One Martini backbone bead per residue (centre of mass of N, CA, C, O) as a GRO file, in nm:
protein
   69
    1MET     BB    1  -0.179  -0.771  -0.411
    2SER     BB    2  -0.474  -0.885  -0.493
    3GLN     BB    3  -0.686  -1.118  -0.532
    4ILE     BB    4  -0.888  -1.272  -0.746
    5PRO     BB    5  -1.209  -1.295  -0.748
    6VAL     BB    6  -1.457  -1.550  -0.690
    7ILE     BB    7  -1.773  -1.567  -0.863
    8ASP     BB    8  -2.099  -1.680  -0.836
    9PHE     BB    9  -2.347  -1.651  -1.099
   10ALA     BB   10  -2.596  -1.836  -1.042
   11LEU     BB   11  -2.758  -1.647  -0.846
   12PHE     BB   12  -2.815  -1.432  -1.056
   13ARG     BB   13  -2.969  -1.620  -1.263
   14ASP     BB   14  -3.139  -1.830  -1.031
   15GLY     BB   15  -3.218  -1.649  -0.812
   16SER     BB   16  -3.297  -1.413  -0.626
   17PRO     BB   17  -3.306  -1.080  -0.604
   18GLU     BB   18  -3.110  -1.081  -0.362
   19ASP     BB   19  -2.891  -1.252  -0.496
   20ALA     BB   20  -2.839  -1.062  -0.733
   21GLU     BB   21  -2.756  -0.818  -0.564
   22ALA     BB   22  -2.519  -0.951  -0.414
   23THR     BB   23  -2.360  -1.023  -0.667
   24GLY     BB   24  -2.334  -0.739  -0.783
   25LYS     BB   25  -2.176  -0.628  -0.542
   26LYS     BB   26  -1.931  -0.816  -0.569
   27ILE     BB   27  -1.852  -0.724  -0.851
   28PHE     BB   28  -1.813  -0.429  -0.793
   29GLU     BB   29  -1.596  -0.465  -0.571
   30ALA     BB   30  -1.389  -0.612  -0.745
   31PHE     BB   31  -1.345  -0.382  -0.951
   32ARG     BB   32  -1.281  -0.158  -0.748
   33ASP     BB   33  -1.044  -0.317  -0.577
   34VAL     BB   34  -0.896  -0.494  -0.831
   35GLY     BB   35  -1.020  -0.508  -1.158
   36PHE     BB   36  -1.112  -0.809  -1.118
   37VAL     BB   37  -1.289  -1.121  -1.227
   38TYR     BB   38  -1.417  -1.436  -1.148
   39LEU     BB   39  -1.656  -1.628  -1.327
   40LYS     BB   40  -1.879  -1.864  -1.220
   41ASN     BB   41  -2.148  -1.993  -1.361
   42HIS     BB   42  -2.225  -1.810  -1.639
   43GLY     BB   43  -2.310  -1.992  -1.918
   44VAL     BB   44  -2.064  -2.003  -2.093
   45PRO     BB   45  -1.933  -2.175  -2.321
   46GLN     BB   46  -1.622  -2.310  -2.344
   47GLU     BB   47  -1.577  -2.257  -2.647
   48VAL     BB   48  -1.611  -1.949  -2.625
   49VAL     BB   49  -1.388  -1.894  -2.426
   50ASP     BB   50  -1.156  -2.017  -2.591
   51GLU     BB   51  -1.190  -1.827  -2.837
   52ALA     BB   52  -1.141  -1.563  -2.690
   53PHE     BB   53  -0.853  -1.630  -2.596
   54SER     BB   54  -0.737  -1.674  -2.876
   55TRP     BB   55  -0.784  -1.384  -2.979
   56VAL     BB   56  -0.618  -1.240  -2.768
   57TRP     BB   57  -0.345  -1.379  -2.827
   58SER     BB   58  -0.332  -1.292  -3.122
   59TRP     BB   59  -0.337  -0.989  -3.073
   60LEU     BB   60  -0.090  -0.971  -2.890
   61ALA     BB   61   0.115  -1.090  -3.093
   62ALA     BB   62   0.053  -0.859  -3.318
   63ASN     BB   63   0.075  -0.608  -3.068
   64ILE     BB   64   0.330  -0.587  -2.877
   65ASN     BB   65   0.436  -0.299  -2.943
   66LEU     BB   66   0.195  -0.149  -2.793
   67LEU     BB   67   0.282  -0.265  -2.494
   68THR     BB   68   0.597  -0.121  -2.495
   69LEU     BB   69   0.558   0.206  -2.466
   0.00000   0.00000   0.00000
């Protein structure tokens, strides 16, 4: 299994159009080849990320039976 790629999103948000295109290509390739990607410097506040993970874990705990079918 491949490692999950870590991609810096800052150049997509703040760089040139060429930087944005190159970043988009890296993201596409990561999803195509691995299925997942870690985005750093995405601009989403850490509190929002933490809350999203909390909701995911809560859902998984409540629906574990759906995952074991």
